[in-house]
Every structure is written in structure tokens, then in C-alpha cells.
C-alpha positions as CSV (number, residue, x, y, z in Angstrom):
1,M,-31.8,12.6,3.2
2,K,-29.6,10.9,0.6
3,S,-25.9,11.6,-0.4
4,N,-24.5,10.0,2.4
5,T,-21.5,7.8,0.9
6,F,-18.5,9.5,-0.7
7,G,-16.4,8.4,-3.6
8,N,-16.4,5.7,-6.6
9,L,-14.7,2.7,-5.8
10,F,-13.2,3.2,-2.3
11,T,-16.1,4.7,-0.5
12,V,-17.5,5.3,3.2
13,T,-21.1,6.6,3.9
14,T,-22.0,7.5,7.2
15,F,-24.9,7.7,10.1
16,G,-25.5,9.2,13.1
17,E,-26.4,12.6,14.7
18,S,-24.4,14.7,17.2
19,H,-27.1,14.0,19.8
20,G,-27.9,10.7,19.3
21,N,-27.4,7.1,20.7
22,S,-24.1,6.5,18.7
23,I,-22.2,7.9,15.1
24,G,-21.0,5.2,12.5
25,G,-20.1,4.4,8.8
26,I,-19.5,1.9,6.3
27,I,-16.5,1.0,4.0
28,D,-16.9,-0.2,1.3
29,G,-14.2,-1.4,-1.8
30,C,-11.2,-1.6,0.7
31,P,-8.9,-3.7,-0.8
32,S,-7.8,-7.4,1.4
33,G,-5.1,-8.3,3.1
34,K,-3.7,-5.1,4.2
35,E,-2.4,-4.4,7.5
36,I,-4.7,-2.0,9.7
37,N,-3.3,-0.6,13.1
38,I,-6.6,0.4,15.3
39,E,-4.2,2.6,17.4
40,L,-3.3,4.9,14.7
41,I,-7.2,5.5,13.9
42,Q,-7.8,6.0,17.2
43,K,-4.9,8.7,17.6
44,D,-6.3,10.1,14.8
45,L,-9.6,10.6,16.1
46,D,-8.4,12.0,19.6
47,R,-7.3,14.6,17.1
48,R,-10.2,15.8,16.3
49,K,-12.4,15.0,19.4
50,P,-13.8,17.7,21.6
51,G,-12.5,18.8,24.8
52,Q,-8.7,18.5,24.3
53,S,-7.9,21.7,24.8
54,K,-9.2,25.2,26.5
55,I,-9.5,26.5,22.6
56,V,-12.1,24.1,21.7
57,T,-15.5,22.7,22.4
58,Q,-15.5,21.2,26.1
59,R,-17.6,18.3,24.9
60,K,-16.8,15.6,26.9
61,E,-16.5,12.7,24.4
62,N,-13.7,9.7,24.4
63,D,-14.7,8.9,20.5
64,K,-13.8,5.2,21.5
65,L,-13.8,3.9,18.5
66,E,-16.0,0.1,17.8
67,I,-14.6,-2.4,14.9
68,L,-17.6,-4.1,13.9
69,S,-16.6,-5.9,10.6
70,G,-13.8,-6.0,7.5
71,I,-10.9,-6.8,10.0
72,F,-9.5,-9.7,11.5
73,E,-6.3,-10.2,12.9
74,G,-5.0,-6.5,12.2
75,K,-5.9,-6.8,8.6
76,T,-8.2,-6.0,6.4
77,T,-10.4,-9.2,4.8
78,G,-12.1,-7.5,1.9
79,T,-15.2,-7.0,3.1
80,P,-17.6,-4.4,4.3
81,I,-15.7,-1.8,7.4
82,G,-18.6,-1.8,9.8
83,F,-17.6,1.1,12.7
84,I,-19.6,2.8,15.1
85,I,-18.4,6.0,17.6
86,K,-20.8,5.8,20.9
87,N,-21.6,9.6,22.0
88,M,-21.5,9.8,25.7
89,D,-21.7,13.3,26.6
90,Q,-24.6,14.6,25.1
91,K,-26.8,17.8,26.5
92,S,-29.8,18.1,24.6
93,K,-31.3,20.4,26.9
94,D,-28.6,23.1,25.7
95,Y,-30.8,23.5,23.0
96,T,-34.3,23.6,23.7
97,H,-34.4,27.2,23.1
98,I,-33.6,27.2,19.3
99,K,-36.4,24.4,18.8
100,K,-38.4,26.2,17.4
101,S,-36.1,29.3,15.9
102,Y,-33.4,29.2,13.6
103,R,-29.4,30.4,14.3
104,P,-28.8,33.2,12.1
105,S,-25.7,31.4,9.0
106,H,-26.5,27.6,10.9
107,A,-28.2,25.0,8.6
108,D,-31.2,25.3,11.1
109,Y,-33.2,27.4,9.3
110,V,-32.9,25.1,5.1
111,Y,-32.6,21.9,7.1
112,E,-36.5,23.0,8.2
113,K,-37.4,24.2,5.1
114,K,-36.0,21.4,2.8
115,Y,-37.0,18.1,4.7
116,G,-40.1,19.7,7.4
117,N,-38.2,18.9,10.4
118,R,-34.9,19.1,12.1
119,D,-33.3,17.6,15.1
120,Y,-32.5,20.8,16.7
121,R,-30.5,18.9,19.1
122,G,-26.6,20.1,18.5
123,G,-27.6,20.3,14.6
124,G,-28.4,16.8,14.3
125,R,-26.9,15.7,11.2
126,S,-25.5,18.9,10.4
127,S,-23.3,18.8,13.3
128,A,-19.6,18.8,12.2
129,R,-19.8,16.1,15.0
130,E,-21.0,13.7,11.6
131,T,-16.7,13.9,10.6
132,A,-15.3,11.7,13.1
133,C,-16.8,9.0,10.9
134,R,-14.8,10.6,7.7
135,V,-11.5,10.6,10.1
136,V,-12.0,7.0,11.0
137,A,-12.1,5.9,6.9
138,G,-9.3,8.4,5.8
139,S,-6.5,7.0,8.7
140,I,-7.7,3.5,7.1
141,A,-6.9,5.2,3.9
142,K,-3.6,6.8,4.6
143,Q,-2.4,3.4,6.4
144,I,-3.0,1.8,2.8
145,L,-1.4,4.7,0.9
146,G,1.8,4.1,3.2
147,N,4.4,6.3,1.4
148,I,1.9,9.0,0.2
149,K,2.3,11.4,3.3
150,I,-0.5,13.6,3.9
151,N,0.0,16.5,6.1
152,A,-2.5,19.4,7.4
153,F,-1.7,21.8,9.5
154,V,-3.2,25.3,10.5
155,S,-2.3,28.6,8.2
156,S,-4.3,31.1,9.9
157,V,-6.7,32.3,12.3
158,G,-8.3,35.3,11.9
159,N,-5.7,38.3,10.8
160,I,-3.2,36.1,12.1
161,S,-1.0,34.0,9.2
162,L,1.8,32.1,8.8
163,N,3.6,33.5,6.1
164,T,6.2,30.7,5.2
165,S,6.8,28.4,2.5
166,Y,5.4,24.8,3.3
167,S,8.7,24.0,2.6
168,K,10.4,25.8,5.1
169,L,8.3,23.9,7.8
170,D,8.8,21.3,10.2
171,F,5.9,19.0,9.8
172,E,7.1,17.4,13.2
173,N,6.0,20.6,15.3
174,I,1.9,20.5,14.2
175,E,1.5,18.9,16.9
176,K,3.4,19.9,19.5
177,N,1.2,22.9,19.8
178,N,-3.2,23.5,20.4
179,V,-3.6,25.3,17.2
180,R,-2.2,22.4,15.2
181,C,0.4,24.9,13.7
182,P,4.1,24.3,12.8
183,D,5.4,27.7,13.9
184,N,5.0,27.5,17.7
185,E,5.4,31.6,17.8
186,T,2.7,32.2,15.4
187,A,0.7,29.2,17.3
188,Q,1.1,31.3,20.4
189,K,-0.5,34.4,18.9
190,M,-3.3,32.3,16.8
191,E,-4.2,30.4,20.3
192,E,-4.5,33.8,22.3
193,L,-6.4,35.4,19.5
194,I,-9.2,32.7,20.1
195,L,-9.3,33.0,23.4
196,K,-9.8,36.5,23.2
197,V,-12.6,35.9,20.9
198,R,-14.4,33.2,23.1
199,K,-14.1,35.4,25.8
200,D,-16.1,38.1,23.8
201,G,-19.0,35.5,23.3
202,D,-17.6,35.2,19.8
203,T,-16.1,32.7,17.1
204,I,-13.8,33.3,14.2
205,G,-12.8,31.4,10.9
206,G,-9.0,30.6,10.1
207,V,-7.3,28.7,7.1
208,V,-6.3,24.7,7.1
209,S,-3.4,24.0,4.7
210,C,-2.4,20.5,3.2
211,V,0.6,19.1,1.4
212,I,0.2,15.7,-0.2
213,Q,3.8,14.7,-1.2
214,N,5.2,11.3,-3.3
215,T,1.6,11.1,-5.2
216,P,2.6,8.8,-8.4
217,I,2.4,10.8,-11.7
218,G,-1.3,10.0,-13.6
219,I,-3.7,10.5,-10.9
220,G,-6.7,12.3,-11.7
221,E,-9.1,12.4,-15.2
222,P,-8.7,15.4,-17.7
223,V,-12.2,16.2,-17.5
224,F,-15.0,16.0,-15.3
225,K,-13.1,13.9,-12.7
226,K,-10.3,16.4,-12.6
227,L,-7.9,15.5,-9.5
228,H,-8.2,19.0,-7.9
229,S,-11.8,19.4,-9.0
230,E,-12.5,16.2,-6.3
231,L,-10.0,17.1,-3.8
232,G,-11.9,20.4,-3.6
233,A,-15.2,19.1,-3.8
234,A,-14.4,16.9,-0.9
235,M,-12.9,19.6,1.1
236,L,-16.1,21.7,0.8
237,S,-17.6,19.0,1.7
238,I,-16.4,19.5,5.4
239,N,-18.6,21.6,7.8
240,A,-18.0,25.7,7.6
241,V,-15.7,25.1,4.6
242,K,-16.1,28.6,2.4
243,G,-13.4,28.5,0.0
244,F,-10.8,26.3,-1.5
245,E,-7.5,26.8,-4.0
246,Y,-4.8,24.6,-4.7
247,G,-1.3,25.6,-6.2
248,S,-0.8,29.2,-6.7
249,G,-4.6,29.8,-6.4
250,F,-6.1,33.2,-6.3
251,D,-2.1,34.7,-6.3
252,G,-2.0,33.3,-9.9
253,T,-4.3,35.7,-11.2
254,K,-1.5,38.2,-10.8
255,M,0.8,36.8,-12.7
256,R,2.0,36.6,-15.7
257,G,2.6,33.0,-18.0
258,S,5.9,33.2,-18.2
259,E,5.9,33.8,-14.6
260,H,3.6,31.1,-14.2
261,N,4.5,28.3,-16.0
262,D,6.4,25.3,-14.1
263,I,9.4,24.7,-16.4
264,I,10.0,20.5,-17.1
265,N,13.4,19.4,-15.7
266,S,15.1,16.4,-17.5
267,D,13.7,14.1,-14.7
268,G,10.5,15.0,-15.2
269,T,10.3,17.0,-12.2
270,T,9.4,20.9,-12.3
271,K,11.8,24.0,-11.5
272,T,8.8,25.8,-9.8
273,N,5.4,24.1,-8.6
274,N,2.6,26.7,-8.9
275,S,0.4,24.0,-10.3
276,G,0.3,22.4,-6.8
277,G,1.4,19.0,-8.4
278,I,-2.0,18.7,-10.8
279,Q,-2.1,20.2,-14.2
280,G,-4.9,19.0,-16.7
281,G,-6.7,17.6,-13.5
282,I,-3.7,14.7,-13.2
283,S,-1.5,14.8,-10.5
284,N,2.1,15.4,-12.4
285,G,4.7,13.8,-9.4
286,M,5.4,17.4,-7.3
287,D,3.7,18.0,-4.2
288,I,-0.1,18.3,-4.3
289,Y,-0.7,21.4,-2.1
290,F,-3.6,23.1,-1.4
291,N,-5.5,25.6,0.9
292,V,-8.9,25.1,3.1
293,A,-11.1,28.5,4.3
294,F,-12.9,27.9,6.9
295,K,-15.5,30.5,8.1
296,P,-16.6,31.6,12.1
297,V,-18.7,29.1,13.6
298,A,-22.6,30.2,13.3
299,T,-23.5,29.6,17.1
300,I,-22.2,32.6,19.1
301,M,-22.5,33.7,22.5
302,R,-24.2,36.9,22.1
303,D,-28.0,37.7,21.0
304,Q,-28.5,37.8,17.5
305,D,-31.8,38.9,16.1
306,S,-33.9,36.1,14.3
307,I,-37.1,34.4,13.2
308,N,-38.8,31.7,14.7
309,S,-41.0,28.5,12.8
310,E,-44.1,30.8,12.6
311,G,-42.0,33.6,10.6
312,K,-41.7,35.9,13.9
313,K,-38.5,38.2,15.0
314,T,-37.2,36.9,18.1
315,T,-33.6,37.1,19.8
316,I,-31.4,34.1,20.1
317,K,-28.3,33.3,22.2
318,G,-26.2,30.4,21.6
319,K,-25.8,28.3,24.7
320,G,-24.1,24.5,25.6
321,R,-20.2,24.2,24.2
322,H,-19.3,25.2,21.0
323,D,-15.8,25.5,19.3
324,P,-14.7,29.6,19.2
325,C,-12.6,28.6,16.6
326,V,-12.8,24.9,14.5
327,V,-9.7,25.1,12.1
328,P,-7.4,23.1,15.3
329,R,-9.7,20.3,15.1
330,A,-10.4,20.6,11.2
331,V,-7.0,19.2,10.6
332,P,-7.6,15.6,10.7
333,I,-10.2,16.3,8.7
334,V,-9.0,17.6,5.8
335,E,-6.2,15.0,6.0
336,A,-8.6,12.2,6.0
337,M,-11.0,13.7,3.0
338,A,-7.8,14.0,0.7
339,A,-7.0,10.6,2.2
340,L,-10.2,9.5,0.3
341,V,-9.5,10.8,-2.7
342,I,-6.0,9.6,-3.8
343,L,-6.5,6.4,-2.4
344,D,-10.0,6.1,-4.7
345,Y,-8.3,7.2,-7.6
346,I,-5.4,4.9,-7.1
347,L,-7.7,2.3,-7.0
348,I,-9.4,3.9,-10.4
349,N,-6.4,3.5,-12.3
350,N,-5.2,0.3,-11.1
351,S,-8.5,-1.2,-12.4
352,K,-7.7,-0.2,-15.3
353,K,-4.6,-1.7,-15.8
């Protein structure tokens, strides 16, 4: 299996499966002499880890980070940063019933057809457990980015949406509820819906929004490496993601150019920001903002028609511990992938000077 590395100059290669001994990664291209707070990395991991609230999977993993190399006395050495996270609470027997059958809309079927076999325990490599490794790399990237601030939050769950401009939100409220929606009233409605869906043995999707502030002008390339295309690729690489839009997104298709154009002020800022901080594939210094759509989790606690490895019809039902909605735990993953893209492009820009 290839394509396990993300990035150009600042890269992360991840390894491991959901029910293996451990997961981990190697971060390469990290500048030396950068102060890294391990506690802040662990804090981001704790935001993503399972079992943190009643609306997520109850798998109990402490996701304790172990740095193997590349950081000495609190600073990066410029050598590869190796790390592992031990898997502590695997219950592989919860998956023996799907050893020879496939969950609808899951990677089960295509993995087996592509590779000839698959690790059916928790989805193996296709499991979102792998994203913990991205959070480690992204957390390091966020610390190196310094004044560039990245804040993601849940803006919708099912048909319950946060219909407020991000500029009117207090990002300090994101971590004050289980859903990670910065509006507590809306968050309460979202949580109630997730709990109802879980009780029904079903799952539901949602949207994570992200805002990147203080990005310098000139990040990105004008043709095949546009900043928004790289952000889109990063987000679409996350498990269960079905859509990405930045700036005015699809709503921009309903506007005329005279409405949509961002008038440039004398100081280089713009009166509006329908461009979402990116023009011609290059950052313009305004806030970069985008939405990431997550589908309902494929594994549900209901009977579904499917087929087995012999192509015969069968009935399948999920067992074990699964998220009824992934968006609350996806918030730090979205932030991490955004940080990886921005830092990578800053390093690319610096290499051209």
C-alpha cells in the first residue's frame, strides 16, 4: 500500500491499523530549533480520542503520545520526528461477524478487491484511528506556525445548522460543550439529535467549518498547486469526508460578479471576503475559511442487506463501539490537516528566497 505520506517539504508518513499493536508516524522536513510543547500535542490528541463523551464511540484509548526521536530538550533537532501511540482497548471479536462480508458504504469491499485481503478488525488501515497520527503532526505544525491561528468547529449536524457568520462567534466557546459548536444553544440541539440517532441504532453526518487567520500574502501556486486545491485534497483525505467548499462556495454560484467581487482597499485588504482569503490559488492575507462535509458513519446498529465474499446475499448488523456522528472528534483533525498545508507552503515559499 502506497500513498501513506502527506506533504511536500514538511511531510508526515503514518503507519498502523485500528486493532494492531500501535499506530504512529514519521515527520520529516521539520526545521530545527523550534520549541515544541508535548503537552499541547497531547491536548490535541485528547480532543480527538474516543471515549471522551457520551456522543462518541466508547472505545477507551488514552492515546498517550510517545516521541521516539527528533525532539531533544524541548526543541526540534532537524532530524525525523518519530512517534507512536499504543492501542490499548482493541475488541477484535466485535468484528468477526464481518470477516467474510462487507458493510455497505464502507471501505471493506473495495479494500479486499484492490489488495486481495483486508484487516477486518475495525477496518484496519481504513479506520479513522489513523487520523490520530495526523493530529500529532498537525499539532507540531500549529506550534511552528505561531501567530497563524487555526480554529475549526462544528457548524451543522443533520438538519441543525449554526446560521451565524464565523466573525460573530467566540472561538473560546468551541471546547465548552461535547459537540464543539461555539454556540451553546445550538450545540445542545445537536447533542440531543446525536443521542436520538444513536438510540435508533443509526448514524448522522454534519459539517466542520474552519478559519485560518493571519496567513501571509503569497502562499500557494497559480496553476496545479493552488492553495485551495491543496486544502481541499487534505480535507478530502480525511475519513468520511464527502465535500469541501471555501469562501462563498456554492452560494457564490447564485451571485452576480458585481456582488461577489471583493473590492480592494488602499491597504490591500478587501471590503468583503467572498474569495475566502485565496485568489488565483494564492493567499491574499484575508481570513481563509472553508467547510468540510462528513457523511454518516457507515457502520450502523441495524440490519442491512449486503453480500459475502462468495457474492451471496447476506444480512449484516454493526456490533461494538462506533461513533453515531464523527464531526465532534473531527474538529482537531481538520485543524491538523489545515496546519500541515499552510506550514508546508510557507516552507516552500522560504525555499525560493
